[in-house]
C-alpha positions, 0 to 999 in steps of 0.5 A: 472479515479483516485480513492483517499483515504483520512482521510474522504472517498473516491474521484473521481479526473478527469482531471488529463491530461487535462491543468489547475488544477484537478476536484475532487468529494467525492464518499464515506463518511467514516473513514480514507481509509488505501488503494484503490486498483482495481484487476484483475477479479474484476470489480470495487474498493476497499476502506480499512478504518479504518469502513469497506472494501467498494467495488464499482463496478463503483467509485461512489456508494459503499457498505460495504463488512462486514468484522468481524473486523472493522477497515481494513487497507489492501486488496488484492486479487487472480490473477483470483479474485476468492478469496479477503482478508481483512487485519485489525487491531487488525492484522487478515487475513480475506478471502472471494470468489467470483463466477464465474463471480468476484461478492460479495454474497449480505452477503459475509462470511468471514473466518479468517485465524486463523493460521496467527493469532496464529503465535508464533511472534504475541504476539510481535507485535505493539508497546507502540505509537501504544497502543500495536495493530498491523495492517496488513498494506499490504496484496498481492498474486502473479500472478505467484503463486496464493497459495502464500500469503505475508502480512506486519505487521506494526509493526511486519514484513513480513510473507508468505503462500505458501498454502493459509493461512494454514500455514505461516513463518516468513520472518523479515528483520535481520541484519542490523543497522536499530531499525524498520525493523519490522514496515513494511508500505507496501508491493511491488511484483514485482513477487513470489520471487522478493518483496520491503519492504517500512518500518520506517527503511528503504527500503529493496528488497528480490529475494528468497521470504524473505530468504534473504534481501538487504538494497536498501537505506544504506548511504542515509540520508532518511531512512523513507518509506511509499510505493514503487511503479514499473512502466516500470521495475523501483521501485520508493519510496519517502523517508524522514530523519525524520518519519511524525511528522517531515515532517513540520520541516524537508524537506529534502526529494527525490524522488528515482528511483531503476534499477535491477543491480544499486544502489537506486538513487536521482531524480529530485522532482518537489516537494523536500519539499514534501514526495512522499507517494501514488502510481498508474499506469494510463493509461499514466504512473506513478501517486505518491501523495504527503504528501501535496496532489501534484500529479505527473505524471512520463513522460520518465525519469521525473516527474512533476506536473499534479494536486492536490488530496484531503488532510487534515491536520490530515493525513499529514504523512499518506499514500494517496492511489490512484487507477486508475480506468476504468469504 
């Protein structure tokens, strides 16, 4: 079943692949949900929200995991599920451990990764329109390098640790004619060295863990990206020529696909006046949600509408996080 984050909690969406409309049920009342994630080695689904980190073993009953900072913007886990990471606003990183079966203690013990919070660049994170405060927008761990952690900071850049968070290296996206490459919204991990960063000034790819970067959207009118996703070796993303405050007026949006060795290509979209902002894999392929709540499914080389998901006017332009939960 599909789990969707919204501005007032999380919802279960059923009937995604049935003829007719999808059915929606609210299962979590919370602050704005910034990420929903599932992980190998841990049963259930996580929701990172502005009022805490939540976990549900079945997608219906939820408990809070008591992260020291209230506003949790991202959640990640080690490949085997023995460690769970929480990225917060203000920008800090925390880790807790699960038991051998992937279960949490009644009150999880969180440890701050203090080296991340004391990075020299930390004082420069954040911008005025975000009240000068940054948030860890993504935290991901490669399956083929369990001690490597990659963190994306909005606004602050990309940072990599190779020792479980004890030390960190700035992997800045630099050398491009773009003003906001440190405005990192999402990091897609393809393997330990290859990842894609969706930013407020372009879509960037690295194959050497961030030491060098390539701009994928170079020359495109659409330069604002919220998130990317990989399905069957193809990277997909939705791009816009404006930040969210311009999406109502300028609707020259695009749905992009990228294959290694080729250029970023615009593909036909059933909703060209909407921006694809949330992604996940389902049992039958890739799903995308647009800023106006249209649910899309990738079939072969094309996309079609398969329903709608919850969306409120207040979150047009935010990510609509998706996760596919297998009970």
